[in-house]
Each structure stands twice: as C-alpha cells, then as structure tokens.
N, C-alpha and C positions, 0 to 999 in steps of 0.2 A: 504494500500500500504506500502511495507517495507520502513523503514526510509532511508536505504542506497540508494534505487532507487530515492526517493524524493530528497535526497542530491545530487545525480548524476545529476538530472535535473537542480538543482540550479547551479551546477558547469558548466553544459553545457551552460546555459544562460549567465553566467558571462564570459565564454570563448568566446562566440559570441561578447560580448561587448568589451573585450580586443582585439579581432581580428580586430575590426573596427579601433581601435586606431593604431594598427600596419599598417593597410592598408592605413591610412591617410598619413603616412610617405612614404610608398611605392609608392603612387601616384606621388609624386614629382620625384622619380627616373624614373618612366615609361614615364612621360611627356617629360623629357629632352632626354631620350634614344630614344623615338619615333621621336623626332625632329632632333636630331644630331648624333645619334649613340654613344653618350657619356654616360658612366656610371658615374654619378655625385656623387663622394665620399663626396662632401660637402653638400649634402642635409640635413643630420642630423644637421650640424652646422648652416645651414640656418634657420632651425626651432628654434635652440637656439638663434641665432642672432635676429630673428623676435620677439621672446618672450621677450628677454631682452630689445629690443628697445621699445616694447609696454609698459612694466612695467616702463621704464625710462621716457617715454612721459607722462604716466598717473600720475606719482608721481612728475612731474615737475623737474626731475633731470637734472643737467647741464652736457651735454656730455663732455667727456674727463676732468672731473673736477679734478681728481687726477693729471693729467699731467699739467693742467693749474696752479693749486695751487703750484706744485713743481717748475714750471718755474718762476712764478711771485710772489710767496710767499703769495698768497691769501688763503682764507679759505671759498671759495664759493662752495657749493655742490647742492643747490636747488634754483630754481627761486622763490619759494614761492607760487605756485599755483598748483592745481590739474586739470587734463584734463579729461572730461567725457570719458567713455570707448569707445563709438561709434566713437567719434572724434579721439581718440588716435589710434583706429584700422585703420581709413582712413589715418591718417598721417603715420602710420607704413607701410601701403601698398605703400604709396608714397616713403618711404625709400627703400622698396624692389624693386620697379620699377627702382629707381636710381641705386641700386646695380646691377640690371640686365643690365642696360645700361653700367655701368662700366665694368662688366664682358665681355660684348661683345666688348666694345671699346678697352680695354687694354689687353685682354687675347685671346678671341676666334677668333677675326678677323685676328690675326697673325698665327693661326693654321689651317686655311682652307686647307683641303686636306691632312692633316698629318695622320699618323697611329693612330688607336684607343688607343694604349698604351700611346702615347704622350699626347693625350687629357685626358686620365684617370689620368696620372701623374700631369697634370695641375690642375685637380679638387682636387687632394690631397693637392697641394700647396695652392689652394684657401681655402680649409677647415681650414688649420692651420693659414692662414692669417686672415680669418674672426674670428676665435676664439680669436686671439690676439687683433684684433680691438674691438671686443665685450668687452674684458676685460678692454682695455684702455678707452672705451666710458662709460661703465656702472658699472665697478667694478666687483669683483669676488664673492661677498657675495651672499648667497642664498636669493632669492626674492620671495615674495608672489604675485601671480597673481589672481586678482578677477575682472572679467568683467561682473559680474552679472548672470553667468550661475548657474542653480540650482545644488546643490550638496547634498550628503547624501542619505539615504535609501528612495526608493519610497514607501510611505506608502500605496498607493492604491494597488500596486502589492503585497506587504507584507500581507495586510489584505485579499485580494482576494484569494491568495494561501493558507493562513491559514484556510479560510472558506472551501476550497475544500479539502486540504490534511491534515489539522490540523498542518501544518508546514509552516511558512512564508518564502518567498524567499527574500534574500537581493540583490536588484538590485539598483545600484547607478544611481541617476538622471542624473549625468554628462555623464555616459555611454550611456544612452538613447538619450540624446541630440547629442552626438557624432555620434551615429548610424544614426539619421535623417539627420544630416549635411553631413555625408559621402555619404548617398544615393543621396542627392541632388547634391553634387559635381560630383559624378560619372555620373549621368544622364546628367548634363550640359557639362562635358568634353567629353563624348561619342558623344553627339549631335554636339559639336564644331568640334571634330576631323573628323566626318563622313560627315557632311552636310554643312560645310562652306568652302569658298575659301581658307581662311587662314589655316584651318585644312588640306586640301588636299596639300597645299604648304608645310606644316610642314612635312608630310609624304614623299614628294618628296625630301626635303632637307636631310632627314634621309637616303634615298636610295643612293643618290650620290650628294655631295656638288657641284662639277663642272658641272654636268648635270643640276642641278637646276639653277645655275647661267646662263647657256647657254640659258635657255628658259625664262629668264627675272624675275626669282624669286629673291627678295631681301633677301640675306642671312642675312644681318645685321638686318633687320626688324624682320625676323622670329626668330632669336636667342634672340633678346631683348624681343619679345612677349612671347616666350616659357619660358625663365628664369623669366619673370615677373609672368606668371601663376604659375610656380613652386614655386616662392617666395610667392604667395598667398596661395598655398597649404601648404607650410612650415609654414606660419603664422597661418593657421587654426590648423595644427598639434601642433605647439608650444603653442597655446592657450589651447588646450585640455590637452596636457601633462603637461604644466606649471601649469594649474589650479589643476590638479590631484595630482602632486607630487612636485610642487614648481619649480621655474626657477633657475636652477643651471647648472654648466658646464657638469655634467654627462648626461644632457638632450641630448647632441650631440650623445651619444652612442645609442640612439634609432635607428640610421641608421643601426647598426649591427643587430637589430631585424628585420629590413625590408628585409635583404638579403634572408633569407629563404622564406619570402613571395614572393619575386620576382622570386625565383627559382621554386616555385610551380605554381604561376599564369602565369609566362612568362614576360619577360622584355618589351614586346611591347603591352601588353593588359591592358587597364584601368579596365575593369570588372575583369580581372584576378587578379589584385592587391587586389581587395575586396575579391574575392573568396579565394585567397591564404591566406589573413589575417585571414579570418574566420576559415579556416582549421587549421592554426597554433594556433590561439587563443583557439579554442575548443580542438584541439589535445593535447596541452601541459597541459591544465587544467584537462582533463579527464585522461590523462596518469599519472599525478601527483596524482590524486585521486585514481586510480586503482592500479598503480604499485609503486608509490613513497614510500608508507609505507613498501614495501617489499625490497627495495634497499637502504633505508636510506634517501629518500627524495631528494629535490633539483633537480629533473629531468627537471624542467622548464628551467634550464640554458642550457641544451644541447639537449633536445628532438627536437626542431625545426631544428637544424643543422643536426641531424641524418636523419630526415625525408627529408630534402632538399638534402642530399647526395644520398639517395635512388632514389629520382626523377632525379638527375643528371645522375645516372647510366642508368635508364630505359627510361626516357623521358626528355632529357636535355633542350628541348625548353619550358618545363612547360606545364600546362594544356591548356592554351589559346595562347601560343606563336606560332609564325610562324616558321614552319620547313624550314630551309635554305638548299636548294639543289644547289650545285655548280657543274658546268660542268667541266670536266677535259679532 
C-alpha cells in the first residue's frame, strides 16, 4: 500500500479524535440553545473556569489569594494539602451548579421574554465577567492538569498497524478516552432530552418562555438545570482540553472552534454536534494534508469557517437542525 495512503488514514483517524474534542464544547452550546433559545457566548469561558477551578481545588490553592494578600498584607497562597482528582471533580461540579444558580438568579430571571439579541449580549457580558473572576480566584499563570487520564501514543494500535501496513499509527490515548466519554455523554443527553419530563419541559421553554410559564413549567428550575448540565459538559471539555494543552486563558477560545461545528450539525441537535465535530475534525486534517502543502500550509485556521459559510448558504439550519417555517 502506498505510504501516502497509509499516512492519509492516520490523518483521518486523528481528525476523528480532534473532532470529538470540538464536539464536546459544542454540546454545551446546543444544550442551552435547546432550553432557552440563547446562544451562550460564555460556554468556552465556562470550560476555562471549570478547568481552573479543578486545578485550584486539586492543588489546595487559596481562592482569591492575590486579592486577599494585597488587602491584608499576607502571603498565603496554598492550604497545604492536595485533593484527590475524583473528589476535586465532584467539588468543581458543585461550583458549576452554584454558578448556574447565580446565572439564573441574577441574570436570566430578569430577561424572560426579551429579544434573543439581548440574551446573547448578556452571555457576552457573562463571559468577560467569568474570565475576570477566574483570574482573581486562581491567577493567570499556565497550569498543568492531571486527573489520571492516560496520555501518549497507544502502543497497541501502533504495533497492530505496523504489523498490517509496516507503518505505525500515532493515536493519543487521551483522544480515545475523549471519544468514549463523548459517546456516553451524547447517549445520556439524547435519552434525557427525549424521554424525561424535564427534557420535554426544556424543549417547551425553548419554544416560548411565556407559554411554558402558563402551563405550570418552572422557568427558574429549568434554567438552573440546563446551565448546570452545560456546566458539567464544560467541565468535561475543560478536563480534556486542559489535560491536552494545559489550563490557560487561551482555552476560552475553543468556543470559536465550536461555531463551525454548530453551523454544520445544527444549533438544536445533540447528535448533530458530534457529527459536525467529526466532519470539521476530519475535514481540516485531510485538507491540510492534501492541499496545505500547495498553498503554504496553515489551512486548519480557516478551513472550518469556509466550510461553515458554504453550509450557511445552502443549508442554514445545518444537517440535523430544525427548519423554521414562519407564516406571514
């Protein structure tokens, strides 16, 4: 088999793995959009905030240490203990639930029935607020996140493909774990959305806030629930991306990579987020492999957005999105 074809197969597999990581971020957008019709610009910052909180708890870091030291003249930065990863994840999820309650209590409850653009602007403000709070709580330095997930080349795949093709495939163990977790998340979220009372109420709230209130659906409860679930998804995405590339403020920019995923898969489809992520991941890797050398490389920076633009022109609702028909 030609070496180029074998290399293309490896690029394809790595593209699938990268697409799963994109899809994990896109899932948070889809959940909140399905429940409230809000495009949550803050989802990427939520992933950053969750990852930074997890690292801070695991390392026993004192929250707001720099601010406390500046006010009181102290020099306290750590409690002096380390927290096991599993316990720290549970505590971080508690922080994300508290964040969800605060978002509903101080922001969303005051915007019921408002235009979508107002809700969108509110999430922009929330994104910058969370970024500032994360900086004050945990500091701005780059942090290493290690919750015990396997990393590095998968030797079994490398040796198996070498025996078959005479060429080993480099597949990261972390990407394999992310794929399994994403599959389980999608299955659980689809089941929750389709087969539970809360899931049906969530879709009703998305269709019409006032109508949902009129039939006895608690808007406050639904929004806290949805933002909590989105916070959990953000935590999972933050763990995967933070483990892969370190916890730093550029982590919040992964939200920009999720936009083409949403445009392809549809803003209202949970499976669409996964399929869109896989298409973007595979597409940008193969395009870079095939066309990148001909145009000077760096095509991964813009390929996803060009593909999304094409979809907006010919199928604006995405592959799995609901086509909206308005009567006039």
